[in-house]
C-alpha positions in Angstrom: 27.8 37.5 16.1 24.6 38.3 17.9 22.7 36.1 20.9 25.7 34.0 21.9 26.5 33.1 25.4 29.9 33.6 26.5 30.6 31.5 29.0 33.9 32.5 30.9 35.7 30.4 33.1 39.2 29.2 33.9 40.3 26.2 32.0 40.1 23.3 34.0 43.0 21.0 33.9 41.5 18.2 35.5 40.6 14.7 33.9 37.6 15.6 31.4 34.3 13.9 31.7 34.5 12.6 28.4 37.6 11.4 26.5 38.6 14.0 24.1 38.4 12.9 20.3 41.3 12.7 18.0 40.2 14.8 15.1 43.0 14.0 13.0 42.5 9.9 13.1 41.8 8.4 10.5 39.9 4.6 10.1 42.5 2.6 9.9 43.9 3.9 12.7 40.6 4.0 15.0 40.3 0.5 16.3 44.0 0.3 17.1 44.8 3.4 18.9 41.5 3.5 20.5 41.4 0.2 21.9 43.1 1.0 24.9 41.0 4.0 25.6 37.2 2.9 25.5 37.0 1.8 28.7 37.6 5.1 30.0 34.5 6.5 27.7 32.2 5.1 29.8 33.2 5.7 33.6 34.4 9.1 32.8 30.9 10.1 33.1 31.0 9.7 36.9 33.3 12.8 37.0 30.3 15.0 35.0 27.9 13.3 37.4 29.7 14.6 40.7 29.8 18.3 39.0 26.0 18.2 38.6 25.6 16.5 41.6 22.5 17.0 43.7 22.3 17.3 47.8 23.2 13.5 49.0 19.7 13.5 50.5 18.4 13.4 47.2 20.2 11.1 45.3 21.4 8.3 47.9 18.4 6.0 46.6 16.1 6.5 50.1 13.6 9.4 51.1 14.2 11.7 53.7 11.8 13.2 56.0 12.2 16.6 57.6 13.8 14.9 60.4 16.3 13.3 58.6 15.0 10.1 58.9 15.3 7.7 55.9 13.0 5.0 54.2 14.4 2.5 52.0 12.0 4.0 48.5 14.2 4.6 45.7 13.6 8.6 45.3 12.3 9.6 41.7 16.0 10.5 40.1 17.5 7.2 41.3 14.4 4.9 40.3 14.6 6.5 36.8 18.1 5.3 36.5 16.9 2.0 37.5 14.8 1.6 34.5 17.8 2.3 31.9 20.3 -0.3 32.4 19.1 -3.0 29.7 20.4 -2.3 26.4 19.0 -4.1 23.5 20.5 -4.0 19.8 18.5 -3.9 16.6 20.3 -5.1 13.3 19.2 -4.8 9.4 20.1 -8.3 9.1 19.6 -7.9 5.3 22.1 -5.5 4.9 25.9 -5.9 5.3 29.1 -3.7 5.1 30.3 -2.9 1.7 33.2 -0.4 0.5 31.0 1.7 -0.7 28.3 1.5 2.1 30.4 0.8 5.2 28.2 1.3 7.8 25.6 -0.7 6.5 24.3 -3.5 9.3 25.9 -1.7 11.7 23.8 -2.2 15.1 21.2 0.6 16.3 21.6 0.2 20.5 19.0 1.1 22.4 17.8 1.7 26.0 15.3 3.2 27.9 11.6 2.5 27.1 10.9 0.2 24.3 10.0 1.9 20.8 6.6 0.7 20.7 5.7 2.3 24.0 7.6 5.3 24.5 6.1 8.7 24.3 9.2 9.8 22.5 12.7 9.3 21.2 15.9 10.7 21.2 18.6 9.9 18.5 22.5 10.1 19.9 25.5 10.0 17.4 28.8 9.1 19.2 31.9 10.9 18.1 35.0 9.4 16.4 36.8 6.3 18.2 33.5 6.1 20.5 31.1 3.6 21.1 27.3 3.9 20.5 26.9 2.6 24.1 28.8 5.2 25.9 26.3 7.7 24.2 23.1 5.9 26.2 25.3 6.7 29.6 23.4 10.1 28.9 20.3 8.2 30.6 22.0 8.7 34.1 22.7 12.3 33.1 19.1 13.6 31.8 16.5 11.1 33.1 14.4 10.6 30.2 11.6 9.3 31.5 9.0 8.1 29.0 11.6 8.1 26.5 13.3 5.6 24.1 17.2 6.0 23.6 18.5 5.0 20.2 22.1 4.8 19.1 23.3 4.0 15.8 27.2 2.6 16.0 29.5 3.3 13.1 32.0 1.2 11.9 34.8 0.7 13.9 34.0 4.0 15.7 34.5 6.3 12.8 31.8 7.8 10.8 33.8 9.2 7.9 37.7 9.4 8.0 39.1 12.8 7.4 38.0 16.2 9.2 34.3 17.8 8.7 35.8 20.5 7.2 38.1 18.5 4.6 36.5 18.1 0.9 33.5 16.2 0.9 35.1 13.7 -1.6 37.8 12.8 1.0 35.1 11.2 3.3 33.1 9.2 0.9 31.5 6.9 0.8 31.7 7.0 4.4 30.0 10.0 4.9 26.8 8.7 2.8 26.9 5.5 4.5 26.6 7.6 7.6 23.7 9.8 6.7 22.0 6.5 5.5 22.8 4.9 8.9 21.0 8.1 10.6 18.0 7.6 8.1 17.5 4.0 9.2 17.6 4.9 12.8 14.7 7.5 12.2 12.9 4.8 10.2 12.6 2.5 12.6 11.3 5.9 15.4 8.9 6.6 12.9 7.7 3.3 12.2 6.8 3.2 15.9 4.4 5.8 15.5 6.6 8.6 17.0 7.0 12.0 14.8 9.2 14.5 14.3 7.7 16.7 17.2 8.7 13.9 19.7 11.9 13.3 18.6 15.2 15.0 19.8 18.5 14.7 17.6 22.0 14.8 19.9 25.2 14.1 19.0 29.0 14.6 20.2 31.9 15.9 18.0 31.9 13.8 14.8 28.4 13.3 15.8 27.4 16.2 16.2 28.5 17.4 12.9 26.2 14.5 11.5 23.3 15.5 13.3 23.5 19.3 11.9 24.2 17.8 8.6 20.8 15.5 8.8 18.7 18.4 11.0 19.8 20.8 7.6 19.1 18.1 5.1 15.7 17.1 6.8 14.0 20.3 8.2 11.3 19.4 10.2 9.5 20.9 13.9 11.7 18.6 15.7 11.8 18.0 19.8 15.0 19.5 19.8 18.1 19.3 18.2 21.0 19.4 20.5 24.9 20.2 18.8 27.5 18.7 21.5 30.9 21.0 19.9 30.0 20.5 16.5 29.0 22.4 13.0 28.1 21.7 9.4 29.8 19.3 7.4 32.2 21.3 4.4 34.9 22.9 3.8 35.9 26.1 5.0 34.8 27.8 1.8 31.5 25.9 1.6 28.4 28.0 1.6 25.5 26.8 2.9 21.7 27.0 1.7 19.1 27.5 4.4 16.1 25.6 2.8 12.9 24.3 4.5 12.1 25.5 8.1 12.7 23.9 11.4 9.7 25.7 12.3 10.9 26.6 15.7 12.8 23.7 16.7 14.4 24.6 20.4 18.1 23.9 19.4 21.5 24.4 21.0 24.7 24.5 20.0 28.1 24.7 22.3 31.6 25.1 21.8 34.7 26.5 23.3 36.9 29.3 22.2 39.8 26.8 22.1 38.3 23.6 20.7 41.2 22.1 18.6 38.7 20.4 16.1 35.6 22.8 15.7 36.2 26.2 15.1 34.3 29.2 16.6 33.5 30.7 13.2 31.8 26.9 11.5 29.8 26.8 14.7 28.4 30.6 14.1 27.6 29.6 10.5 26.1 26.7 12.2 24.1 28.8 14.2 23.5 31.7 11.2 22.0 28.9 9.1 19.8 27.1 11.5 18.6 30.3 12.5 17.4 31.2 9.1 15.5 28.0 8.8 13.5 29.4 11.6 15.2 27.1 14.3 15.1 28.6 18.1 19.1 28.5 18.8 20.5 29.0 21.9 24.7 29.1 21.4 26.9 29.1 24.0 30.6 30.0 23.3 32.5 28.7 26.3 36.1 29.7 27.2 39.3 27.6 27.8 37.0 24.4 28.0 38.5 22.6 25.1 36.7 19.7 23.1 34.3 18.7 25.5 30.7 18.0 26.6 29.3 20.5 29.2 26.8 20.6 32.0 25.0 23.4 30.4 24.5 21.1 27.5 23.2 18.1 29.3 20.6 20.7 31.3 19.2 22.0 27.9 18.9 18.1 26.6 17.2 17.4 30.0 14.9 20.3 29.8 14.2 19.2 25.9 13.2 15.4 27.6 10.8 16.7 29.8 9.1 18.9 27.5 8.5 16.2 24.5 7.3 13.8 27.6 5.1 16.8 28.8 3.7 17.5 25.2 2.4 13.2 25.3 0.1 13.5 28.4 
């Protein structure tokens, strides 16, 4: 595999900035097994924020002059955070969950600039056992000024019951229902006048797999694609066809060599398919970091947010 970045670091045995997902959990277990851990998902961003922190003079909510004196004005980064507190919920009131469409009627949580006033949008897909609200916490890490954030919620926090490399039929009908849920969110974004070039697709773990799946099945020139520890959905022997073009979309896939849920080989296959579809792909292969979200990935996402905003001005 060429063009990958090997990021060697010692294994971090401290508390992870994100909750590690249980790739073997099945849907009927998710609510009971994860209910005690959901609260850990949101505060865990504090550690990641500490790792990425700027000097106190830039982030303590006060602006400082050269002599060290301060005023009470919020610094730009803190002021941006203040604008991302409110979460609204959009739902499709005409639909409800059924055995063949379990994610129908699930909420799409939003944050940031309202869609009808936004310069672009980020679609954030959560992982197994997680919540849409947790993905919206990324606003504090990437400062998406001028953008709307949308995060669909899976029924019981699980998009599909089996592993992403299990036979497709093992994950149906939940998988097709998840695909339809993402399509509904994209439809809302497009209805607000936001085109693909101003739309960033991002997801973590199970959500990253769905993000890769959506982008491959719906190729276009997107504002960015960010796959946080994920890969294309399909059996180990699956043969993926690169049809259509991603037209140079800036894309990133990051994964660790010891990730218990995302095999490096599948990550490499995903990168190969996306490059064959004319995406401009950055592939980071980390050493000994497990199944996680990494600062390098968030920096890339922040860069894509800034690029989308700049393109609209």
